[in-house]
N, C-alpha and C positions, 0 to 999 in steps of 0.2 A: 221610488217605492218598489218593493218586491213584487214580481209577477206571481200569479197563482200557480199552483202545482200543475194544473192541466196545460198551461202555456209552456211550462218548462219541459214537460214530458214531450210535447210536440216539437219544441226546439231541440231537445236531446235526440229524438229520432231523426230529425232533419240533419243535424250535425253529424250523426253517426253515418247516415247515408252519404253525405258529402265526403266524409272521411274515406269511405270505401272507394269512392271515385277519385277524389283529389289526392290521396296519399296511398297509392297501391303498394308502395314499397314498405309501408308500415302495416296497414290494416288488412289487406287481402291475404297477405302471407300468413296471418294468424287469425283469419276471420272466424275460425271455429273456436277460438279461445276468448272467453269473456274476461274482462278485468276483475269482475266480482265472481269468484268461484269458490265452491266449498264453504259458503257462509262467511267469507272473509274478503277484505279489500286490502291489498298490499300497498304500503307507502314506504318510500325511502326516508331515512333520517341521516343526514350527511353533515355532521359537525365534527370538528377536530377534537379528538379526545387525547391526543398527544401532540407535541410540538409547541411552537412559540405562541400560537393563539389559543391553545387549549384552555388557558386561564380564563378566557371569556366564553369560548364555544362550549365548554362542558356544561355551563349553566343554560345555554340554549338547547342543548340536548336534553337536559333534565326537564325544562319547561315543556318541550315538545312531547316527551314521553308521558309527562303528567297529564297533559291534555288528552292524549290518546287513551290513557288509563281511565280518565273520568268518563269519556264518551263510551268506552266499552262497558264500564260498570253500570251505566244507565241504559244499557240495552243495545249499544252500538248505533249503527245508522240503518234504520228500517230493518233491524235484526241482524245486520251484517257487522262483524267485528273488524276493527282496523288492526292489521298486522304490521308492525314496524319492522323494516329490514335495516339494521343499523350498520353503518360503515364508518370507519375512521380514516379520513383523508390526510391526517397527520400534518396539518398546517401547510401543505404543499399544493400549489395550484395544479400541477400536472397530475398528482394523485387524486385531487378533486375530480378532474375530468375522467380519469380512469374509473373511479368508483361510480360516478354518475352514469357512465355507459353501462356498467354492470347492473345497476339498479333499474335502468330503463329497459335494456335489451335482454338481460339474462333473468332478472327477478320479475320483470313485467310489473313494476310499480306504476300505479296510475298517477301518482304525483310524488315529488320529492321535496322535503323540507330541509333547508340547509344553507350553509355558508355564512360567513361573517364579513370577510374583507371583499372589497371590490375586485381584487385580483382573482380570488377564488370564484366569484360570481362570473367574471368574464371568462374564466377557464371552462366553466360548465355550460355557459350559454349556448355555444354551438351544438352541444349534444341535444339540448332540449328543443332548439329550433329545427335541427335536422330531423329529429325523430318525432316531432310534434307532440312532445310530452309537456308537463307543467311543473315549473319550479317555483317554490314559495320562499321568498327572501325577506327575512325579518329585520334587516339592519338599516339604520339611517345611512343614507349614501348621497353622493354628489349630484344625482340626477343625470341628465344627458343620456338617457337610455329609453328606448321605446320598443319593447318586445311584446309579442302576442303570446309568449310562452313563459312569462314570469308574472307572478302576483307579488307586488311590492308592498309590504306592510310596515316598513320603517319610514321615518321622516325624510323628506327632501329639503333642500335649502330654504325655500320660502316658508316651510312649516316650522323651522327653528329660528330663522333670522328676522322675519318681517316684524315681529313684535320685539324681539330681543335687542337688535341693534339700536332702534330709536330709543328704547327704554334706557339703555346704557349711556347713550349720548346725553340724554336729558339728565340722568342721575350723576354722571361722572365727568363728562366733557368730550371734546372733539379731537383730541390728539391720541391716535391709536397706533399700537405696535402689534403687527401680525407675526406670530411665531407658529410654525407648523412642522410636521414631519414631511419628509421629501417624497411625496407620491401624489397620485391624482386627486384623492379626496380633499386634502387640505388646500391644494391649489384651486380647485373648483369652488370650494366654500369661500375662500378668500376673494376669488373673482366676484362672487355675488356680494360679499360683504363690502367690497370697495364700491360697487355700484350703489348700494344703500347709503354708504357714508358720503359719497359725492352728492347725493340728493339731499343730505342733511347738512351740507356745508362743513363736514368734518374732514380731517386729513389723516393719511397714513404716513407716519414719520419713519417707519421701517417695516420691511417685509423680509422675513428670514425663514429658511428651511433647514432642518437638521436631518441626518440620516435616520432611518428606522433603527431602533435599538440604541440610539444616542443616549449617553448618560452623564456627560460632563458639560454642565451648563454655566460654568463660572464666567466665561466671556459674555454669554447672553445676559446673565444677571448683572454684570457690570454695565452693559448697555442699558438695561432697565433703569439702573441707578442714575446713569448720566443723562439719559434722554427724558426721564420722568414722564412717560406717557400717562394719560388719564385712564386708559383701558389697555390691557394686554389681551388680545384676542388669540386664544390658544387652540390650535388644531393638532397639537402634539398628542400622539396616541401610544397605547401599550405601556411597556415598562418605562418608556421615556417620560411619560407624564408623571409617573411616580417620582422619578429623579428630579424633574423640573420643580415640582411642588416642594419637595423636601429641601432643595437647595435655595429656593425662593425664601422659604421660612428661615433657614439657617442664616441667610444674609440679612435678616431683620427687616425685610421689605413689608409694607403695610397694605393689606387688601382693602382697608377702609379708604385709602387714597389712590391706590394703584392695583385694582383687582384684576385677576385673571378671569376671563369669561370664556367658557368652553361649550362646544356642542357634543363632546364625546365623554366627558368625565362623569361617570355614573357612580352609584353606590358600590359597584364592583371595583372600580379603580380606587375609590376612596378607602375601601377596606384594605387594599394592598398598601397604600401610602400612609394610612393612619389619619384619623379625623382631624388631628391638630394641623397637619400639613395642608389640608383642604379647607379648613374653616375660614369663612369670610368670602370665599370665591363663589362664582356663579356658573350655573349650567342651564341651558335651554333644552327642554325635552318634552315629549308628550306625556311622559309618565315618571312619577317618583314613587318610591316605596311607601312614603307617608301619606299618599293621596287618600282622602277620606271618602270612601264609597263602599257600599255593601259588597260590590263585586271585587274590589281590591282587598277588602278584609278577608274575604273567602280565599282569594288567590294567594295572599301572603301566608295565611294560616295553613292552607293545603300544601304550599311549597315547602314550608319549614317542617311540617309534619312528615312529608314524604322524604325530604332530602337532608334534614338536620336543622335544629333550632338556631344555629349560628349563620345560616345562609341568608343572603340578601337577594331581593328581586331588583330588577333595573329595567330601563326602557327598551332594551333589546330582548331580554328574556320575556318581558310582557308581550311584545309583538310575536315572538316565537310561540307563545302560548295561545294568543287569541286567533292567530291565523289557522291553527288546527280546527278551532271551532267554526271559523268561516268555511273551511273545507267541509266540515260535517254538514253545515246548513245547505251548502250547494249540492252535495251528493244526495242529501235527503229528498231533493226535488226530482230525482231520477229513479226510474225503475232499474233493477239490477242489470238487465240486458243492455241498457243504454249508458252505463257508466264507462266513460273513457275520458282522457285528458281534455278533449275539446268540448265535450258536453259540460264538464265541470267548469271549465273556463267561462262558458256562456252563462251557466247557472249562478256563478259567483258575482257576476256584474251587478252592481247596485245593492249587493247584500249588506245588511247591517248587523252589528253584533254589539251587545253591551259589554264592552271590555273593562278591565280594571281601571283604565284611564278615563272611561266614559264611552259614549256611543261612537263607534267607528263605522265607516262605510267604504266599500270598494267602488272606486270611480269607474264607470263603464267605459269611458273613453280611453283611459291610459293604464288601467289595472293597478294604479297606486291607491293608497287609502286616504280618506279624509280623517284627520287626526286633531287632537285637542292640545295645542301648545301651552306650555307652562314655563315659568322662570323660577328656579330654585337657588337658594343660597345655602351652602354647606355649613353644617354645625360641627363642633368638636366631637360629637358622638358618632359622626359618620353619616348621619341622615341629613335631609334637606328641609329647610323652611320653604314652602311654596309661597312666593311673594305675589305673583300675578298668574292668571290663566286667561286664555282667550275667552271672549264672551260666547263664542260658538266654535264648532269644529271648523278647520281650515282646509280648503280645497288643495289637493296636491298639484303642483306645477313643476314637473321634472325639468322643464326648460325655462325656469324663471329668470336665469341670467342671460337667456338668448331669446328676446321677445319676438324675433322673426321666425321662431320654430315652435311647433306644437305637436305633441303626441296624440294621435287620434286612433280610432278603431281601424282605420285604413293604413296606419303607420305614421311615420314622421312626415309632417307637412311644413312647407315654407309658407308663411303668412305675411 
């Protein structure tokens, strides 16, 4: 449960004092400069607006700016307006790091919202850890990270697979084909998937990876046809997933008997490939655009009103949106003079917010979010039928595939 305002003001003062002693290279150099000045709080917005990942990141930029606009329109945070400083890292990890340094050191942003890929998150992480600033990361990811300088609002493997894999085994069978893009995220997700399948007595008949940007899947499709897996577990991402789905459909394969099951295929990717190519296949995610809640109805209507009636929301744009509101709630507990990255981090621990997906919470131990897993089946119109959802929110375990490791407030521990 949330602590009261007085407790957090005391905590904020204590952390501020600790900051001056513990991090002189950051705080004492600029001790006369407050992060909240002139009635504003500056934050960085660091999503690619150009380059290969702009197709998804521009929607995260839009969701972030919309949340900031909503907060400012309602009076800001204790009368302080949020001022976004927008940078375009152009889908390049090195540029992400360069822009992050600018936002933290030159612009003196108290937090930065940004990044989609793990490569870009890894590129900026040293900046935030060295400078003791705070990075808000909205994307589902592979886990195996324990940082005191990142608030993780996307799903980790246990939050997408613990319900999904057993459900698929029960519905379709135990012979699985794992196909993914060739980088860390698919390999780590498949590592966890294999552990779950082993416990269910299921088997992996093939595990294959294709280069990022791969578009020729004829040999893969032929293997699907000859091996006849019960489930194709796909962690293919980006433009490649569009090609895979279209070629699957062109080959006449049937999702009723050999479905593709994904952790990454959202309404955004479906819009790119066309609903017919995605129809019948499955995705596990905390959020779908069709989810029936007053909060989601307001979110979808506001997003389309702001950015265009043809736009879709999805499970990364939703977390990009709600993490700004978590930021607001944390900062609202602090006096203007006590606002800094460390006090915000302490204030957000345990914070809850009624997001479009349902009630979410920041876990105090590891700074990841409790989320509400759902399983959806895509329809020809490009939307999903939500077939099941967890009875309650699910605790984040970023080391779920590594039971001897745990992320704690003290850091990564061997248990």
